[in-house]
C-alpha positions in Angstrom: -39.9 -70.8 -48.9 -38.9 -69.3 -52.1 -35.6 -67.6 -52.7 -35.1 -64.0 -53.5 -36.3 -62.7 -56.8 -33.8 -62.1 -59.5 -32.1 -58.7 -59.1 -32.8 -56.0 -61.6 -30.1 -54.3 -63.5 -27.6 -52.6 -61.2 -27.9 -48.9 -61.0 -24.8 -46.8 -61.5 -23.6 -45.2 -58.2 -22.1 -41.7 -57.9 -18.4 -41.5 -57.7 -16.2 -39.0 -55.8 -16.4 -36.6 -58.7 -20.2 -36.4 -58.3 -19.8 -34.2 -55.2 -21.7 -36.5 -52.8 -20.5 -37.2 -49.2 -18.6 -40.3 -48.4 -21.7 -41.7 -46.7 -23.6 -41.4 -50.0 -20.7 -43.0 -51.9 -20.6 -45.9 -49.5 -24.4 -46.3 -49.2 -25.3 -46.9 -52.9 -28.5 -48.5 -54.2 -29.8 -51.5 -52.4 -30.4 -54.6 -54.6 -30.8 -58.4 -54.1 -28.9 -60.5 -56.7 -29.5 -64.3 -57.2 -27.0 -66.4 -55.3 -24.5 -68.1 -57.7 -22.8 -70.5 -55.2 -19.2 -69.8 -54.5 -18.3 -66.3 -53.3 -16.5 -63.9 -55.5 -13.5 -62.2 -54.0 -13.3 -58.6 -54.9 -9.9 -57.0 -55.3 -8.4 -54.2 -53.2 -11.1 -54.0 -50.5 -11.3 -56.5 -47.6 -14.9 -57.7 -47.4 -15.1 -57.2 -43.6 -13.8 -53.6 -43.9 -16.3 -52.9 -46.6 -19.0 -54.5 -44.6 -18.1 -52.4 -41.5 -17.8 -49.2 -43.4 -21.2 -49.8 -45.0 -22.8 -50.6 -41.7 -21.4 -47.5 -40.0 -22.6 -45.3 -42.9 -26.1 -46.8 -42.8 -26.4 -46.6 -39.0 -25.2 -43.0 -39.0 -27.8 -42.1 -41.6 -30.5 -43.8 -39.6 -29.5 -41.8 -36.4 -29.3 -38.5 -38.3 -32.8 -39.0 -39.8 -34.5 -40.4 -36.7 -37.7 -38.6 -35.8 -38.2 -36.9 -32.5 -39.2 -39.5 -29.9 -37.1 -42.2 -31.5 -33.7 -40.5 -31.7 -32.2 -41.9 -28.5 -33.5 -45.5 -29.2 -32.1 -45.4 -32.7 -28.8 -44.1 -31.4 -28.7 -46.9 -28.8 -29.5 -49.6 -31.3 -26.8 -48.3 -33.7 -24.1 -48.1 -31.1 -25.0 -51.6 -29.8 -24.9 -53.1 -33.3 -21.6 -51.5 -34.4 -19.8 -52.1 -31.1 -20.2 -55.8 -31.9 -17.7 -55.3 -34.7 -14.9 -54.1 -32.5 -13.4 -57.5 -31.6 -13.0 -58.3 -35.3 -11.0 -55.1 -35.9 -13.3 -54.0 -38.7 -14.2 -50.8 -36.7 -12.7 -49.0 -33.7 -14.6 -47.4 -30.8 -13.4 -43.8 -31.3 -14.4 -43.8 -35.0 -17.8 -45.2 -34.2 -18.3 -42.9 -31.2 -17.4 -39.7 -33.1 -19.4 -40.6 -36.2 -22.6 -41.5 -34.2 -22.1 -38.4 -32.0 -22.0 -36.1 -35.0 -25.1 -37.8 -36.4 -27.0 -37.7 -33.1 -26.2 -34.0 -32.6 -27.4 -33.2 -36.1 -30.6 -35.0 -35.2 -31.1 -32.7 -32.2 -29.7 -34.7 -29.3 -27.3 -33.0 -26.9 -23.7 -34.0 -26.7 -23.9 -35.2 -23.1 -27.0 -37.3 -23.7 -25.5 -38.8 -26.9 -22.2 -39.7 -25.3 -24.0 -41.3 -22.3 -26.2 -43.4 -24.6 -23.3 -44.5 -26.8 -21.2 -45.5 -23.8 -24.0 -47.5 -22.3 -24.5 -49.4 -25.6 -20.8 -50.1 -26.0 -20.7 -51.7 -22.5 -23.7 -54.0 -23.3 -22.7 -55.0 -26.9 -21.7 -58.6 -27.8 -19.1 -59.6 -30.4 -20.6 -60.3 -33.9 -19.6 -63.2 -36.2 -18.6 -62.0 -39.6 -17.7 -65.4 -41.1 -21.1 -65.6 -42.9 -20.5 -62.4 -44.9 -20.3 -63.4 -48.6 -19.4 -61.3 -51.6 -21.8 -62.3 -54.5 -22.0 -61.2 -58.0 -25.3 -60.4 -59.7 -26.7 -63.1 -62.2 -25.4 -63.3 -65.8 -22.1 -61.6 -64.8 -18.9 -63.5 -65.7 -16.3 -64.1 -63.0 -14.0 -61.6 -64.7 -16.7 -59.0 -64.8 -17.6 -59.7 -61.2 -14.1 -59.1 -60.1 -14.5 -55.5 -61.3 -17.6 -54.8 -59.2 -17.8 -53.6 -55.7 -20.3 -54.7 -53.0 -22.0 -51.9 -51.2 -24.7 -53.3 -48.9 -25.8 -56.5 -47.4 -29.2 -58.2 -46.9 -30.1 -61.3 -44.9 -33.1 -63.2 -46.2 -35.5 -65.3 -44.1 -33.2 -68.3 -44.4 -30.3 -66.5 -43.0 -28.5 -66.2 -46.3 -26.4 -63.1 -46.6 -26.8 -61.1 -49.8 -24.8 -58.1 -50.9 -25.6 -55.4 -53.4 -23.5 -53.9 -56.1 -22.8 -50.6 -57.7 -22.3 -50.3 -61.5 -19.0 -48.6 -60.8 -15.7 -50.5 -61.2 -13.7 -51.5 -58.2 -10.9 -49.1 -59.2 -13.2 -46.1 -59.1 -15.1 -46.9 -55.9 -12.3 -48.7 -54.0 -9.9 -45.7 -54.2 -12.6 -43.2 -53.3 -13.9 -45.3 -50.4 -10.4 -45.9 -49.0 -9.5 -42.2 -49.3 -12.7 -41.2 -47.5 -12.3 -43.9 -44.8 -8.7 -42.7 -44.2 -10.0 -39.1 -44.0 -12.6 -40.1 -41.5 -9.9 -41.8 -39.3 -7.6 -38.8 -39.6 -10.5 -36.4 -38.6 -11.3 -38.6 -35.6 -7.7 -38.7 -34.5 -7.4 -34.9 -34.9 -10.6 -34.4 -32.8 -9.1 -36.6 -30.1 -5.8 -34.6 -30.3 -7.7 -31.3 -30.0 -9.6 -32.6 -27.0 -6.3 -33.6 -25.4 -5.0 -30.0 -26.0 -8.1 -28.5 -24.6 -8.0 -30.6 -21.5 -4.3 -29.8 -21.1 -4.9 -26.1 -21.4 -7.7 -26.2 -18.9 -5.5 -28.1 -16.4 -2.7 -25.7 -16.9 -5.0 -22.7 -16.5 -6.4 -24.1 -13.3 -2.8 -24.6 -11.9 -1.9 -21.0 -12.8 -5.1 -19.4 -11.5 -4.5 -17.8 -8.1 -6.4 -18.9 -5.1 -9.7 -16.9 -4.8 -10.6 -15.6 -1.4 -13.7 -16.9 0.2 -17.0 -15.2 -0.7 -17.8 -12.2 1.4 -21.2 -13.3 2.4 -23.4 -13.4 5.5 -26.8 -12.5 6.8 -27.7 -8.9 7.3 -27.3 -9.3 11.0 -23.9 -10.8 10.6 -22.7 -8.1 8.3 -24.0 -5.3 10.6 -22.2 -7.0 13.5 -18.8 -6.5 11.8 -16.5 -3.8 13.0 -17.5 -0.4 11.5 -15.4 0.6 8.5 -14.1 4.1 8.1 -16.5 6.4 6.3 -14.0 7.5 3.7 -10.4 7.4 2.7 -10.6 11.1 1.7 -13.6 13.0 3.1 -16.0 14.2 0.5 -13.9 12.6 -2.3 -12.9 8.9 -2.0 -15.0 6.3 0.0 -13.3 3.5 1.9 -12.0 0.6 -0.3 -13.3 2.5 -3.4 -12.6 2.5 -7.1 -12.1 6.2 -8.0 -12.1 7.7 -11.5 -10.2 11.0 -12.0 -11.4 12.6 -15.3 -9.1 15.5 -16.2 -9.4 18.0 -19.1 -6.0 18.3 -20.7 -3.4 20.5 -19.1 -5.4 20.8 -15.8 -2.5 19.4 -13.7 -3.7 15.8 -13.5 -0.3 14.4 -12.5 0.3 17.0 -9.9 -3.2 16.3 -8.5 -2.3 12.6 -8.3 1.0 13.3 -6.5 -0.7 15.6 -4.0 -3.2 12.8 -3.4 -0.4 10.2 -2.9 1.3 12.5 -0.4 -1.9 12.9 1.6 -2.6 9.1 1.5 0.9 8.4 2.9 1.2 11.2 5.4 -2.4 11.8 6.4 -2.1 15.5 5.7 -5.5 17.1 4.6 -5.9 16.7 0.9 -6.3 20.0 -1.0 -5.6 21.7 2.3 -9.0 20.9 3.9 -10.2 17.4 3.2 -9.6 14.9 6.0 -7.6 11.8 5.0 -7.3 8.4 6.6 -3.7 7.4 5.8 -2.5 4.0 4.6 -0.9 1.7 7.2 2.6 2.7 8.4 4.2 -0.3 6.8 2.3 0.0 3.5 3.0 1.9 0.4 1.2 3.7 -2.4 2.1 2.7 -5.9 1.9 4.6 -9.2 1.6 2.7 -12.5 3.0 5.4 -14.8 2.1 4.8 -18.5 2.5 8.5 -19.5 5.6 10.4 -18.5 9.3 9.6 -18.1 10.5 8.0 -14.9 12.8 11.0 -14.1 10.1 13.6 -14.7 7.6 11.8 -12.5 10.2 11.3 -9.7 11.2 15.0 -9.8 7.6 16.2 -9.6 6.9 13.7 -6.7 10.0 15.0 -4.8 8.8 18.6 -5.4 5.4 17.9 -4.0 7.0 16.4 -0.9 5.9 12.8 -1.3 7.9 10.6 1.2 10.5 9.0 -1.0 10.5 5.6 0.7 6.7 5.2 0.7 5.8 5.8 -3.0 6.6 2.9 -5.4 6.8 3.9 -9.0 6.4 1.5 -11.9 7.3 3.2 -15.1 5.7 1.6 -18.1 5.9 4.1 -20.9 7.2 2.4 -24.0 7.0 -1.0 -22.5 4.8 -4.0 -23.2 1.6 -3.5 -21.3 1.8 -5.9 -18.3 -2.0 -5.9 -17.9 -2.3 -7.6 -21.3 0.3 -10.3 -20.8 -0.4 -13.1 -18.3 3.2 -13.7 -17.2 4.0 -9.9 -17.0 0.8 -9.4 -15.0 1.7 -12.2 -12.5 5.2 -10.7 -12.1 3.8 -7.2 -11.5 1.3 -8.4 -9.0 4.0 -10.3 -7.1 6.2 -7.2 -7.2 3.4 -4.9 -5.8 2.4 -7.5 -3.2 6.0 -7.5 -1.9 5.8 -3.7 -1.5 2.6 -4.1 0.6 0.8 -1.7 -1.7 -2.4 -0.4 -0.1 -3.3 2.4 -2.6 -2.8 1.9 -6.4 -2.9 4.7 -8.9 -3.1 3.8 -12.6 -2.4 6.7 -15.0 -3.9 7.0 -17.6 -6.7 4.7 -18.7 -6.1 5.3 -22.4 -2.6 3.8 -22.3 -3.3 1.1 -19.6 -6.3 -0.2 -21.5 -5.6 -3.4 -23.4 -8.8 -3.9 -25.3 -9.6 -3.3 -28.9 -11.9 -0.3 -28.6 -12.4 2.2 -25.8 -15.9 2.9 -27.2 -17.0 -0.8 -26.8 -19.0 -0.7 -23.5 -19.0 -4.4 -23.0 -15.2 -4.7 -23.6 -14.4 -1.7 -21.4 -16.7 -3.1 -18.6 -14.9 -6.4 -18.7 -11.5 -4.7 -18.7 -12.4 -2.7 -15.6 -13.7 -5.7 -13.8 -10.4 -7.4 -14.6 -8.5 -4.4 -13.4 -10.4 -4.6 -10.1 -9.4 -8.3 -9.7 -5.8 -7.4 -10.4 -5.7 -4.5 -7.9 -7.6 -6.2 -5.1 -7.3 -10.0 -5.4 -3.8 -10.2 -7.0 -2.1 -7.1 -5.5 -4.1 -6.8 -2.3 -4.7 -3.0 -2.6 -7.6 -1.3 -0.9 -7.9 1.8 -3.1 -7.8 1.9 -6.9 -7.5 5.3 -8.6 -7.7 5.4 -12.4 -7.2 8.6 -14.3 -8.6 9.4 -17.8 -8.2 12.3 -20.2 -11.4 14.1 -21.1 -9.9 16.0 -24.0 -9.7 19.8 -24.4 -13.4 20.3 -24.0 -16.0 19.0 -21.6 -15.9 16.3 -18.9 -16.5 13.2 -20.9 -14.1 10.5 -21.9 -14.0 7.5 -24.2 -15.8 4.6 -22.6 -17.5 7.1 -20.4 -20.6 5.0 -19.7 -18.7 2.0 -18.6 -16.2 4.1 -16.6 -18.8 6.0 -14.8 -20.8 2.9 -13.9 -17.7 1.3 -12.6 -16.4 4.1 -10.3 -17.5 4.6 -6.7 -16.5 8.2 -7.0 -15.7 10.4 -10.0 -13.4 13.4 -9.6 -13.5 16.0 -12.4 -10.7 18.4 -13.1 -11.5 21.3 -15.5 -10.1 24.6 -16.4 -11.3 27.9 -17.8 -10.2 29.2 -21.2 -6.9 30.9 -21.0 -8.4 34.2 -22.1 -10.7 34.0 -19.1 -8.0 33.4 -16.6 -7.2 29.7 -17.1 -8.0 28.7 -13.5 -8.4 25.0 -12.5 -11.5 23.6 -10.8 -12.3 20.4 -9.1 -15.6 18.7 -8.2 -16.6 15.1 -7.2 -19.7 13.0 -7.4 -20.4 9.4 -6.5 -21.6 7.1 -3.8 -21.9 9.2 -0.6 -19.7 11.7 -2.4 -20.8 15.2 -3.5 -18.0 17.9 -3.5 -19.2 21.1 -5.0 -17.0 22.7 -7.7 -14.3 24.9 -6.4 -11.3 26.6 -7.8 -7.8 25.2 -7.1 -5.0 27.4 -5.8 -1.4 26.4 -6.6 1.7 27.1 -4.5 4.6 27.2 -6.9 7.1 26.8 -4.1 5.7 23.5 -2.7 3.7 22.5 -5.8 0.8 21.8 -3.6 -2.9 22.3 -4.4 -5.6 23.6 -2.2 -9.3 24.5 -2.4 -9.6 28.2 -2.8 -13.1 28.6 -1.6 -13.8 30.9 -4.6 -16.5 28.6 -5.9 -17.4 27.2 -9.3 -16.6 28.3 -12.8 -19.9 30.2 -12.8 -18.8 32.1 -9.7 -15.5 32.8 -11.4 -17.3 34.2 -14.4 -19.3 36.4 -12.2 -16.2 37.6 -10.5 -14.6 38.5 -13.8 -17.7 40.4 -14.8 -17.6 42.3 -11.5 -13.9 43.1 -12.0 -14.6 44.4 -15.5 -17.5 46.5 -14.2 -15.4 48.0 -11.4 -12.6 48.9 -13.7 -15.0 50.6 -16.1 -16.6 52.6 -13.2 -13.1 53.8 -12.1 -12.2 54.7 -15.7 -15.3 56.8 -16.2 -15.1 58.7 -12.9 -11.4 59.5 -13.5 -12.5 61.7 -16.4 -15.4 63.1 -14.5 -14.0 64.4 -11.2 -17.2 66.4 -10.6 -19.0 63.2 -10.2 -22.0 61.6 -11.9 -25.4 60.5 -10.9 -26.3 56.9 -10.8 -28.0 57.0 -14.2 -25.2 59.0 -15.8 -22.6 56.6 -14.4 -24.6 53.6 -15.7 -25.0 55.2 -19.2 -21.3 55.9 -19.3 -20.3 52.4 -18.3 -22.9 50.9 -20.6 -24.6 48.7 -18.0 -27.9 49.2 -16.2 -28.6 45.8 -14.7 -28.7 44.7 -11.1 -25.1 43.4 -11.3 -23.9 46.9 -12.1 -25.8 48.3 -9.2 -24.4 45.7 -6.8 -20.8 46.4 -8.0 -21.2 50.2 -7.6 -22.6 49.8 -4.1 -19.9 47.4 -3.1 -17.3 49.8 -4.3 -18.9 52.6 -2.3 -19.0 50.4 0.8 -15.3 49.5 0.4 -14.4 53.2 0.1 -13.4 53.1 -3.6 -16.3 55.6 -4.4 -17.5 58.6 -2.6 -21.2 59.2 -2.4 -22.5 62.8 -2.0 -25.9 64.3 -1.8 -26.7 66.9 -4.4 -27.6 70.4 -3.3 -30.7 72.1 -4.4 -34.2 71.2 -5.2 -34.7 67.5 -6.0 -31.5 66.4 -4.4 -30.2 63.1 -5.6 -26.8 61.3 -5.3 -23.5 62.0 -7.0 -20.7 59.3 -7.3 -17.1 60.4 -7.3 -13.7 58.7 -6.8 -12.7 58.2 -3.2 -14.7 59.3 -0.1 -14.2 63.0 0.6 -14.7 64.5 4.0 -18.4 64.6 4.9 -19.5 62.0 2.3 -22.5 59.8 3.3 -21.6 56.5 5.0 -22.0 53.6 2.6 -24.0 51.5 5.0 -27.0 53.9 4.3 -26.9 52.9 0.6 -29.1 50.1 -0.8 -27.4 47.0 -2.2 -25.4 44.1 -0.8 -21.8 43.2 0.1 -20.4 41.2 -2.9 -18.1 38.3 -1.9 -16.5 38.6 -5.3 -15.0 42.0 -4.4 -13.2 41.5 -1.2 -10.2 43.6 -2.1 -11.7 46.7 -3.7 -9.5 49.2 -1.7 -6.5 47.8 -3.6 -7.9 49.2 -6.8 -7.7 52.7 -5.4 -4.4 52.2 -3.7 -5.7 51.0 -0.3 -4.1 48.7 2.2 -5.9 45.5 1.2 -3.8 42.4 0.7 -5.6 40.8 -2.3 -4.9 40.9 -6.0 -8.1 42.4 -7.3 -7.5 44.2 -10.5 -3.8 43.2 -10.6 -1.9 40.6 -12.6 -1.3 38.4 -9.5 -4.0 35.9 -10.3 -2.8 35.4 -13.9 0.8 35.0 -12.7 -0.3 32.3 -10.2 -2.2 30.5 -12.9 0.8 30.6 -15.2 3.0 29.1 -12.5 0.4 26.5 -11.7 0.5 25.2 -15.2 4.3 24.8 -15.1 4.3 22.8 -18.3 2.8 19.8 -16.5 0.3 17.5 -18.1 
């Protein structure tokens, strides 16, 4: 068997300044020099360390470049081979594991699969004998020159002789770079291990701090149907049982007064808004109010004015304070505080200040925050009812994050108001799951600060009422300067209205006695309308038209004995008192 052919001239290898990776610097060109007999000891780098680093680089390159179908086998062989170097101290297991793992994942293997293969190979590996590793110089190189060269790779020929390859760079150039990169690799591996320790520690700590979760509410349909029947609603037509309720309020509609009226009804069981049946909270429970908006003294004063039982409403005043919903420790303390109060109904006011996300317009972020608020209220506090309020601005009924908020809520209560030049009345309506409260005006009692449904109907009905009031006032003004009376056409021309609404108002006024209706004498006849109802005037029931519910107090206009405020300033005065400077 012939020996290896003489090596060709060594090729210059790239140095650190060439911009290549440490694997490239270690790898170098592969050459087979002629043996010269005694080994040449190269300064600064231990032969075994160089050998191990070269082997690691070469195996990592093989794993990273392995084709599909051979990746796992290549990884297994590399780990098995390199693990044999552990007993000599030339390589350590964490460095090999991390290097091969990175190479395997870059080749397309999964982390779990790679770690499993590496661990298996490590267990099966046998120690390798490095005593035969020789450091040889290429032919025609003096011993002095050889001392300046660095071996890069090794090759074992058919006779078992170990050959090493050389770079054309000097030991000073390559040794320093290789050592620096090897040290960097070790530091990276140590840092990775440290980060894993930190990650595992954080996970353990989080698990310790996480509150116990209740068991899943699950069962067959038959089992669920067999459970005791729950109440239909907490507040009839407004808030279902164990619901998440969103109160969307246009600014200056009395949102806080509405919430305090609700709290009073939840605690006492008194009908909400004067007519909606309420199932009260348990006698030993409380309602709580997370107040992010107004001062503690102001909220307490309003609550007392509304008549909320002082020992049953728990106030948490958070304006100007760090948001406890955004701080884990504060949140845990707040949940413990509310649990100790046996809170059954929780009011959070308002969304804009309680929200701890970055953008109220980010649907995904708002949705996640609302789900977290639900967990806080129900799992951590133990509340059954969650009421969240939100500002809708000066116009309309929409709010920032509206899509997410509306999808979250079981019921949505909308508070709106007319323009001040139209009366400024407040209105309420509700929609949701088994909830459909038609819009109605709210009446306000300034003495007790309580709200009630007026039965006057919606903003549309209010607009029609204002139109009827204006028409009635115009009819009275025209007839006051025509005591002789006018025909229906003449009266319509003078008022400037000829539609059906005018006719209905005129006939309603006649039915109420505010107008007198007389038959004209002479040929052709006809009807004359005058103020009042003189003796012998035709009874209004014989007139066409309808009784308008918007004009229940017409006699008051003409000085009758009705008790309403039609045509007076009473309604405006009540509206002004209702506003009362409250938000």
